[in-house]
NUKOL-33013 format. One record per residue (C-alpha): residue number from 0; residue in three letters; chain; x, y negated, z negated. Coordinates in Angstrom, 1 decimal. Example, Ala and Ser with C-alpha at 12.3 -4.5 7.8 and 13.67 -1.06 7.14 Angstrom:
residues 2
ATOM     i    aa   ch     east    north       up
ATOM     0   ala    A     12.3      4.5     -7.8
ATOM     1   ser    A     13.7      1.1     -7.1
END
This chain:
residues 52
ATOM     i    aa   ch     east    north       up
ATOM     0   unk    A      0.1     -8.3      3.1
ATOM     1   unk    A     -1.7     -6.8      6.3
ATOM     2   unk    A     -5.1     -5.3      6.0
ATOM     3   unk    A     -7.0     -3.7      8.7
ATOM     4   unk    A     -9.9     -2.0     10.0
ATOM     5   unk    A    -10.2      0.9     12.8
ATOM     6   unk    A    -14.2      0.0     13.2
ATOM     7   unk    A    -16.9     -1.8     11.8
ATOM     8   unk    A    -18.3      0.9     10.0
ATOM     9   unk    A    -14.9      1.0      7.7
ATOM    10   unk    A    -15.1     -2.2      7.3
ATOM    11   unk    A    -18.6     -2.2      6.4
ATOM    12   unk    A    -17.1      0.7      3.9
ATOM    13   unk    A    -14.9     -1.1      2.4
ATOM    14   unk    A    -16.8     -4.0      1.3
ATOM    15   unk    A    -19.7     -1.9      0.1
ATOM    16   unk    A    -16.4     -0.9     -2.6
ATOM    17   unk    A    -15.5     -4.9     -2.7
ATOM    18   unk    A    -19.0     -5.4     -4.0
ATOM    19   unk    A    -18.8     -2.6     -6.2
ATOM    20   unk    A    -16.0     -3.6     -8.2
ATOM    21   unk    A    -17.1     -7.5     -8.7
ATOM    22   unk    A    -20.1     -6.1    -10.1
ATOM    23   unk    A    -17.9     -4.5    -12.9
ATOM    24   unk    A    -15.8     -7.5    -12.8
ATOM    25   unk    A    -18.7     -9.8    -13.6
ATOM    26   unk    A    -20.3     -7.3    -15.7
ATOM    27   unk    A    -16.6     -8.0    -17.6
ATOM    28   unk    A    -16.2    -10.9    -17.4
ATOM    29   unk    A    -20.2    -11.8    -18.3
ATOM    30   unk    A    -21.0    -14.6    -15.8
ATOM    31   unk    A    -21.3    -15.1    -11.6
ATOM    32   unk    A    -18.0    -15.6     -9.7
ATOM    33   unk    A    -18.5    -18.4     -7.5
ATOM    34   unk    A    -15.3    -17.6     -5.3
ATOM    35   unk    A    -16.7    -14.0     -4.7
ATOM    36   unk    A    -15.2    -13.9     -1.0
ATOM    37   unk    A    -11.7    -14.3     -2.6
ATOM    38   unk    A    -12.3    -11.9     -4.3
ATOM    39   unk    A    -13.7     -8.8     -2.2
ATOM    40   unk    A    -10.3    -10.3      0.3
ATOM    41   unk    A     -8.0    -10.1     -2.6
ATOM    42   unk    A     -9.3     -6.3     -2.9
ATOM    43   unk    A     -9.6     -4.8     -0.3
ATOM    44   unk    A     -6.3     -5.7      0.8
ATOM    45   unk    A     -4.3     -4.2     -2.4
ATOM    46   unk    A     -6.6     -1.3     -1.8
ATOM    47   unk    A     -4.9     -1.1      1.6
ATOM    48   unk    A     -1.8     -1.4      1.1
ATOM    49   unk    A     -1.7     -0.3     -2.6
ATOM    50   unk    A     -1.3     -2.4     -5.0
ATOM    51   unk    A     -3.2     -2.3     -8.2
END
């Protein structure tokens, strides 16, 4: 799995999408996620590689 971003703006946009998705994830679980960096990273890789 490899994720690449062509610019800082593209990376920032991916981080914002991950933030939005993670917010929904936390709402569903009803608790904060201390491992959010791992969640963001996996979300961003999945997004780029077409994995669910």
